[in-house]
C-alpha positions in Angstrom: 0.0 0.0 0.0 1.1 3.5 -0.8 0.9 5.8 2.2 -0.2 9.4 2.0 0.5 10.2 5.7 3.1 8.6 7.9 3.8 9.5 11.6 6.7 8.1 13.7 6.9 9.1 17.3 5.4 12.5 16.5 5.0 14.8 19.5 4.3 18.4 20.4 4.8 20.1 23.8 4.6 23.7 25.0 6.1 25.7 27.8 3.4 27.8 29.4 3.8 30.4 32.1 2.4 29.8 35.6 2.0 32.2 38.5 -0.3 32.8 41.4 -3.0 35.5 41.3 -2.3 39.0 42.5 -0.2 42.0 41.8 2.7 40.7 43.9 2.9 37.5 41.9 2.7 39.4 38.7 5.7 41.6 39.7 7.7 38.6 40.8 7.1 36.8 37.5 8.8 39.7 35.6 12.1 38.7 37.1 11.5 35.1 38.0 9.3 33.6 35.3 8.1 30.1 36.0 6.8 27.7 33.4 5.5 24.2 33.1 5.6 21.8 30.2 2.3 20.8 28.6 2.4 17.7 26.4 -0.3 18.5 23.8 0.6 15.4 21.7 2.6 12.6 23.2 4.6 10.3 20.8 2.1 8.9 18.4 2.3 6.6 15.3 0.0 5.9 12.5 0.0 5.6 8.7 -2.9 6.5 6.3 -3.0 5.0 2.9 -3.7 7.0 -0.3 -7.5 7.3 -0.9 -8.5 6.4 2.7 -11.1 8.4 4.7 -10.1 8.1 8.3 -12.0 9.5 11.3 -9.8 11.2 13.9 -11.7 11.3 17.2 -11.2 12.6 20.7 -12.7 15.1 23.2 -11.8 18.7 23.3 -8.2 19.2 24.2 -7.2 15.6 23.2 -4.7 16.7 20.6 -6.7 16.4 17.4 -6.3 19.9 16.1 -2.7 20.1 17.2 -1.9 17.0 15.2 -3.7 18.2 12.1 -1.9 21.5 12.3 1.5 19.7 12.4 0.4 17.6 9.4 -0.6 20.7 7.5 2.7 22.4 8.3 1.2 25.1 10.6 3.1 23.8 13.6 6.6 22.5 14.0 6.7 19.2 16.0 8.7 18.9 19.2 10.0 15.5 18.2 9.5 12.5 15.9 9.1 12.3 12.1 6.2 12.9 9.8 5.6 12.7 6.1 2.6 13.8 4.0 2.7 12.7 0.4 6.5 12.5 0.6 7.0 16.0 2.0 8.0 17.2 5.4 5.0 19.5 6.2 6.8 22.2 8.4 9.2 22.9 5.5 6.1 24.4 3.7 7.4 23.8 0.2 5.1 25.4 -2.4 4.6 22.0 -4.1 3.4 20.5 -0.8 1.0 23.4 -0.1 -0.6 22.9 -3.6 -1.3 19.3 -2.8 -3.1 19.6 0.6 -6.0 21.6 2.0 -7.2 22.4 5.5 -10.8 23.1 6.2 -11.7 24.2 9.8 -15.3 24.7 10.6 -14.8 27.9 12.6 -12.3 29.5 10.2 -12.8 30.9 6.8 -10.8 31.6 3.6 -13.5 33.7 1.9 -13.3 37.5 1.8 -16.3 38.8 3.8 -17.4 41.8 1.6 -16.8 40.6 -2.0 -18.7 38.0 -4.1 -17.8 34.4 -3.6 -16.5 34.0 -7.2 -13.9 36.8 -6.5 -12.5 34.8 -3.6 -12.4 31.8 -5.8 -10.4 33.8 -8.4 -8.0 35.0 -5.7 -7.3 31.4 -4.7 -6.8 30.4 -8.4 -4.0 33.0 -8.6 -2.5 32.0 -5.3 -2.3 28.4 -6.3 -1.3 29.2 -9.8 -4.1 27.2 -11.3 -4.5 27.6 -15.1 -7.7 29.2 -16.2 -8.8 26.2 -18.2 -8.3 23.8 -15.3 -9.9 26.3 -12.9 -13.0 26.6 -15.1 -13.3 22.8 -15.3 -12.9 22.3 -11.5 -15.2 25.2 -10.7 -17.9 23.7 -13.0 -17.6 20.3 -11.3 -17.7 21.7 -7.7 -20.6 24.1 -8.6 -22.6 21.1 -9.8 -21.7 18.8 -6.9 -22.4 21.5 -4.2 -25.2 23.4 -6.0 -23.3 26.7 -5.9 -24.8 28.4 -9.0 -27.0 30.9 -7.1 -24.3 31.6 -4.5 -21.3 32.6 -6.6 -22.3 36.2 -7.2 -23.4 36.9 -3.6 -21.1 38.7 -1.0 -20.0 36.2 1.6 -21.7 38.2 4.4 -25.1 37.6 2.8 -24.7 33.8 2.9 -26.2 31.5 5.6 -23.9 29.4 7.6 -24.7 26.3 5.5 -24.2 28.2 2.2 -20.9 29.6 3.5 -19.6 26.2 4.5 -20.3 24.8 1.0 -18.4 27.7 -0.5 -15.5 27.2 2.0 -15.2 23.6 1.0 -15.3 24.5 -2.7 -12.6 27.2 -2.4 -10.4 24.8 -0.5 -10.7 22.2 -3.3 -10.2 24.5 -6.4 -6.5 23.5 -6.6 -7.5 19.8 -6.5 -5.5 18.7 -3.4 -4.5 15.1 -2.9 -4.9 15.3 0.9 -7.8 16.9 2.8 -7.6 17.8 6.5 -11.2 18.4 7.6 -11.5 19.7 11.1 -15.2 19.9 12.2 -16.4 20.8 8.6 -20.1 20.4 9.6 -20.0 22.2 12.9 -23.1 24.4 13.4 -24.9 23.1 10.4 -28.5 21.7 10.4 -29.0 18.0 9.8 -30.0 18.4 6.1 -26.8 20.4 5.3 -24.6 18.0 7.3 -26.0 15.1 5.2 -25.3 17.0 1.9 -21.7 17.8 2.9 -21.1 14.2 3.9 -22.4 13.0 0.6 -20.2 15.5 -1.3 -17.0 14.4 0.6 -17.7 10.8 -0.2 -18.4 11.5 -3.8 -15.2 13.7 -4.1 -13.1 11.0 -2.5 -14.4 8.4 -5.0 -14.0 10.6 -8.0 -10.5 11.9 -7.2 -8.9 9.3 -4.9 -8.1 12.1 -2.4 -7.0 11.1 1.1 -9.2 12.5 3.9 -8.5 12.9 7.6 -11.7 14.0 9.3 -12.3 15.2 12.8 -15.9 15.7 14.0 -18.0 15.7 17.1 -21.0 14.6 15.0 -20.8 10.8 15.0 -23.1 10.6 12.0 -20.3 12.1 10.0 -17.9 9.4 11.1 -20.4 6.5 10.6 -21.3 7.7 7.1 -17.8 8.3 5.9 -15.1 6.4 7.9 -14.5 2.7 7.9 -11.4 3.3 10.0 -11.1 5.5 13.1 -8.2 6.7 15.2 -9.1 7.7 18.8 -6.8 10.1 20.7 -7.1 11.2 24.3 -4.7 13.3 26.4 -2.3 13.3 23.4 -2.1 9.5 23.1 -3.6 7.1 20.6 -6.2 4.8 22.3 -7.4 3.0 19.3 -6.6 2.7 15.6 -8.7 0.3 13.5 -12.0 -0.5 11.9 -15.1 1.3 13.3 -16.8 -2.0 13.6 -13.9 -3.3 15.7 -14.1 -0.3 18.0 -17.8 -1.1 18.7 -17.0 -4.7 19.2 -14.1 -4.1 21.6 -15.5 -1.3 23.8 -19.1 -2.3 24.3 -20.4 -5.1 26.4 -24.1 -5.0 25.5 -26.6 -4.9 22.7 -30.1 -3.5 22.5 -33.0 -5.6 21.4 -36.2 -3.8 20.2 -39.4 -5.7 19.9 -42.9 -4.7 18.6 -45.6 -7.0 19.9 -48.7 -8.2 18.0 -50.6 -8.4 21.3 -49.7 -6.3 24.4 -48.2 -8.2 27.3 -47.1 -7.1 30.8 -44.5 -9.7 31.7 -41.3 -8.5 30.0 -38.9 -7.9 32.9 -37.4 -11.4 32.8 -35.9 -10.8 29.4 -33.5 -8.1 30.3 -33.1 -4.5 31.4 -36.0 -2.5 29.9 -34.8 0.9 28.7 -38.0 1.8 26.8 -41.5 0.5 27.1 -45.0 1.1 25.7 -48.1 -1.1 25.4 -47.0 -2.9 22.3 -43.2 -2.4 22.2 -40.1 -2.6 24.4 -36.4 -2.1 24.1 -34.0 -4.1 26.2 -30.3 -3.8 27.1 -28.6 -7.2 27.3 -25.0 -8.4 27.4 -23.5 -9.6 24.1 -23.3 -13.2 25.3 -26.9 -13.2 26.3 -28.3 -11.6 23.1 -28.7 -14.8 21.0 -30.5 -16.8 23.8 -32.8 -13.9 24.8 -33.7 -13.2 21.2 -34.7 -16.9 20.8 -36.7 -16.8 24.0 -38.6 -13.6 22.9 -39.5 -15.3 19.6 -40.6 -18.4 21.3 -42.6 -16.9 24.2 -44.2 -13.8 22.6 -46.3 -12.9 19.6 -43.7 -10.7 17.9 -44.6 -8.4 15.0 -41.0 -7.1 14.6 -37.6 -7.5 16.2 -34.2 -5.9 15.8 -30.8 -6.4 17.5 -28.4 -3.5 17.4 -25.1 -2.3 18.8 -25.3 0.9 21.0 -25.0 4.3 19.3 -21.5 5.2 18.3 -21.6 8.2 20.7 -22.0 5.8 23.7 -19.1 3.6 22.4 -16.8 6.7 22.2 -17.9 7.7 25.7 -17.0 4.2 26.9 -13.5 4.5 25.3 -12.8 7.8 27.1 -14.2 6.4 30.4 -11.9 3.4 30.2 -9.0 5.7 29.4 
């Protein structure tokens, strides 16, 4: 396999000032400054193959954004080695910068008071994209993201969802080979999140671009990522298939039944977490799930039955709790 991203013992630490409150402590710190070391990212290792879409998960302060900024060349690592499509990111060579893009949900590349199309043209010049290639790429992105009616509007007149579509488009005009997407759907409504997820998936399939995605919306991860990397306190807790994460860190399944005829005696089948006259949802251990399912089908008049893993949000919470 050809790797787009390779990390070997990559780490990042900061020296931050510390002092007590009060004017006296402030004056002392002028001549006797004290600091402490903060390890934002401890030595971590992972490789990402070309064309993969990988979810990069962790709570706030876990080290996700710091890692992505090192991969994009915005931060110099404190130690270790990293390579992105054969380049050392912090050297920020022009050829490297033309082959990556970074989209952060709370940052923008678009100029606030000018039409969107003018910001697109500015990026075309910055990345030295030929006009013919630019027109071809713009047409494809306009079609995929439904931008036709937005291009002539000033950015300040766009809704958040419209602006995010344009932010993603302007970040892709130079056809990067690696996409770093840091919370690209933050603040968007459910419909717009779904549209952007669909676009990212289509773009990956059409171009073969590698995508590293961070998101607190687990629907993004479930829809796009077969593989996830979980980071917590700067250390990697898990790196593998999303299905394997669910299997490893959950001890139970949920069984939902819809009854043809109401019944009262359901407590013996498991912990009831939801109940109505003709339906119930149980939480049972993985090992018990097959036998309890068989008992339900044998004992009750079942109209419908499903067995599911817990929501991915609960799985991630369990990972952090064990950490």
